Backbone as JSON, one array per atom type, in Angstrom:
{
  "sequence": "MGVERAVVRWYAQRQLIEQQIAQLNARLISLEVDSAATAQEVEPEVKQELQQALAKAREQLLRLGPCPQSSMV",
  "N": [[49.0, -14.26, -59.16], [50.82, -16.09, -60.92], [53.29, -18.53, -61.84], [55.31, -18.81, -64.63], [55.35, -21.54, -66.96], [57.86, -22.19, -68.03], [59.61, -21.27, -66.07], [58.99, -22.89, -63.88], [59.66, -25.37, -64.99], [62.4, -24.97, -65.35], [63.29, -24.74, -62.67], [62.64, -27.31, -61.75], [64.26, -28.96, -63.4], [66.77, -28.01, -62.64], [66.83, -28.74, -59.94], [66.76, -31.55, -60.16], [69.2, -32.04, -61.47], [71.0, -31.02, -59.58], [70.53, -32.8, -57.48], [71.43, -35.14, -58.65], [74.16, -34.53, -58.93], [74.85, -34.33, -56.22], [74.41, -36.98, -55.39], [76.29, -38.36, -56.96], [78.66, -37.22, -55.99], [78.54, -38.14, -53.34], [78.7, -40.91, -53.76], [81.25, -41.09, -54.87], [82.85, -40.15, -52.76], [82.21, -42.04, -50.77], [83.23, -44.31, -51.97], [85.97, -43.74, -52.0], [86.43, -43.54, -49.22], [85.75, -46.11, -48.37], [87.71, -47.57, -49.72], [89.99, -46.59, -48.48], [89.57, -47.47, -45.89], [89.7, -50.22, -46.15], [92.17, -50.53, -47.14], [92.61, -50.94, -49.83], [93.08, -50.44, -53.33], [91.17, -48.19, -55.26], [89.24, -49.13, -58.0], [90.41, -47.95, -61.02], [88.81, -47.59, -63.29], [86.17, -47.48, -62.33], [86.24, -45.24, -60.66], [86.93, -43.31, -62.54], [84.69, -43.38, -64.23], [82.71, -42.42, -62.5], [83.7, -39.84, -62.06], [83.54, -38.81, -64.65], [80.77, -38.89, -65.08], [80.02, -37.08, -63.14], [81.22, -34.75, -64.13], [79.74, -34.45, -66.49], [77.19, -33.96, -65.42], [77.63, -31.55, -64.09], [78.2, -29.98, -66.3], [75.73, -30.03, -67.59], [74.28, -28.54, -65.77], [75.49, -26.06, -66.07], [74.83, -25.56, -68.75], [72.13, -25.28, -68.49], [71.73, -22.74, -67.59], [70.79, -19.37, -66.5], [67.82, -18.65, -64.55], [64.8, -18.37, -66.34], [63.07, -15.31, -66.92], [60.09, -14.48, -65.31], [57.16, -13.44, -66.81], [54.86, -12.88, -65.64], [54.86, -11.38, -63.35]],
  "CA": [[50.41, -14.22, -59.47], [51.3, -17.41, -61.26], [54.66, -18.66, -62.33], [55.29, -19.38, -65.97], [55.73, -22.94, -67.11], [59.3, -22.26, -68.27], [60.3, -21.07, -64.79], [58.77, -24.12, -63.11], [60.46, -26.42, -65.65], [63.8, -24.68, -65.06], [63.56, -25.1, -61.28], [62.58, -28.77, -61.64], [65.47, -29.5, -64.02], [67.92, -27.63, -61.81], [66.8, -29.57, -58.74], [67.14, -32.91, -60.54], [70.64, -32.06, -61.76], [71.72, -30.84, -58.32], [70.42, -34.06, -56.75], [72.32, -36.09, -59.33], [75.52, -34.14, -58.55], [75.04, -34.7, -54.81], [74.51, -38.44, -55.32], [77.58, -38.76, -57.53], [79.69, -36.83, -55.02], [78.45, -39.06, -52.2], [79.22, -42.21, -54.19], [82.69, -40.96, -55.04], [83.44, -40.04, -51.43], [82.09, -43.32, -50.08], [84.16, -45.23, -52.63], [87.3, -43.42, -51.51], [86.49, -43.86, -47.8], [85.77, -47.57, -48.27], [89.01, -48.06, -50.16], [90.97, -46.23, -47.45], [89.32, -48.3, -44.72], [90.12, -51.6, -46.43], [93.54, -50.44, -47.66], [92.64, -51.44, -51.2], [93.01, -49.4, -54.35], [89.91, -48.03, -55.98], [89.4, -49.46, -59.42], [90.5, -46.69, -61.77], [87.69, -47.46, -64.23], [84.98, -47.07, -61.59], [86.45, -43.85, -60.24], [86.91, -42.47, -63.73], [83.3, -43.3, -64.68], [82.0, -41.51, -61.61], [84.17, -38.48, -62.32], [82.99, -38.38, -65.94], [79.35, -38.63, -64.87], [79.95, -35.84, -62.37], [81.55, -33.66, -65.05], [78.59, -34.27, -67.38], [76.1, -33.34, -64.66], [77.99, -30.13, -63.89], [78.06, -29.32, -67.6], [74.3, -29.85, -67.8], [73.86, -27.44, -64.92], [75.96, -24.83, -66.72], [74.05, -25.35, -69.97], [70.77, -24.89, -68.12], [71.77, -21.28, -67.57], [70.03, -18.68, -65.45], [66.37, -18.83, -64.54], [64.09, -17.46, -67.25], [62.28, -14.3, -66.22], [58.65, -14.67, -65.35], [56.5, -12.23, -67.28], [53.59, -12.76, -64.91], [55.14, -10.78, -62.06]],
  "C": [[50.91, -15.64, -59.71], [52.75, -17.37, -61.71], [54.59, -19.34, -63.68], [55.82, -20.81, -65.98], [57.25, -23.09, -67.3], [60.09, -22.12, -66.97], [60.18, -22.32, -63.94], [59.62, -25.25, -63.68], [61.95, -26.22, -65.33], [64.15, -25.1, -63.63], [63.56, -26.62, -61.1], [63.84, -29.41, -62.22], [66.69, -29.21, -63.18], [67.98, -28.51, -60.56], [67.22, -31.0, -59.05], [68.65, -33.02, -60.78], [71.44, -31.91, -60.47], [71.66, -32.1, -57.46], [71.35, -35.11, -57.34], [73.78, -35.8, -58.95], [75.8, -34.55, -57.11], [75.2, -36.21, -54.66], [75.85, -38.93, -55.85], [78.74, -38.4, -56.6], [79.71, -37.79, -53.84], [79.01, -40.43, -52.57], [80.73, -42.18, -54.33], [83.4, -40.9, -53.69], [83.36, -41.37, -50.69], [83.03, -44.36, -50.68], [85.58, -45.0, -52.12], [87.46, -43.78, -50.03], [86.56, -45.37, -47.61], [87.13, -48.13, -48.68], [90.09, -47.73, -49.15], [90.81, -47.11, -46.22], [89.81, -49.74, -44.93], [91.53, -51.67, -46.98], [93.66, -51.08, -49.05], [92.53, -50.26, -52.15], [91.62, -49.38, -54.97], [90.16, -48.38, -57.43], [89.38, -48.18, -60.23], [89.32, -46.49, -62.73], [86.44, -46.95, -63.53], [85.08, -45.61, -61.18], [86.37, -42.9, -61.42], [85.48, -42.31, -64.26], [82.5, -42.34, -63.82], [82.42, -40.06, -61.85], [83.64, -37.95, -63.65], [81.5, -38.06, -65.81], [79.15, -37.33, -64.1], [80.24, -34.63, -63.26], [80.39, -33.39, -66.0], [77.44, -33.57, -66.67], [76.39, -31.87, -64.42], [77.87, -29.35, -65.19], [76.59, -29.08, -67.92], [73.79, -28.67, -67.0], [74.29, -26.1, -65.52], [75.15, -24.52, -67.97], [72.62, -24.91, -69.67], [70.66, -23.37, -68.03], [70.96, -20.69, -66.46], [68.53, -18.92, -65.6], [65.72, -17.86, -65.53], [63.21, -16.5, -66.42], [60.79, -14.6, -66.39], [57.99, -13.37, -65.79], [55.18, -12.0, -66.56], [53.8, -12.14, -63.53], [54.35, -9.52, -61.88]]
}
């Protein structure tokens, strides 16, 4: 009972995108926490870049779609 290459590729791509989303979320949260701790404003450009990268990653995840069906079941 093997798993088709397309299914393995889909899972690998999904995991990479989810890790990227988690990293971007963590960076955004840490940036906001650091700015609150130091009472300084977050640079709007930096925050906007992170939010755009996060939006792109979420869009990639949506474009990836559902897992392809394995025909070797």
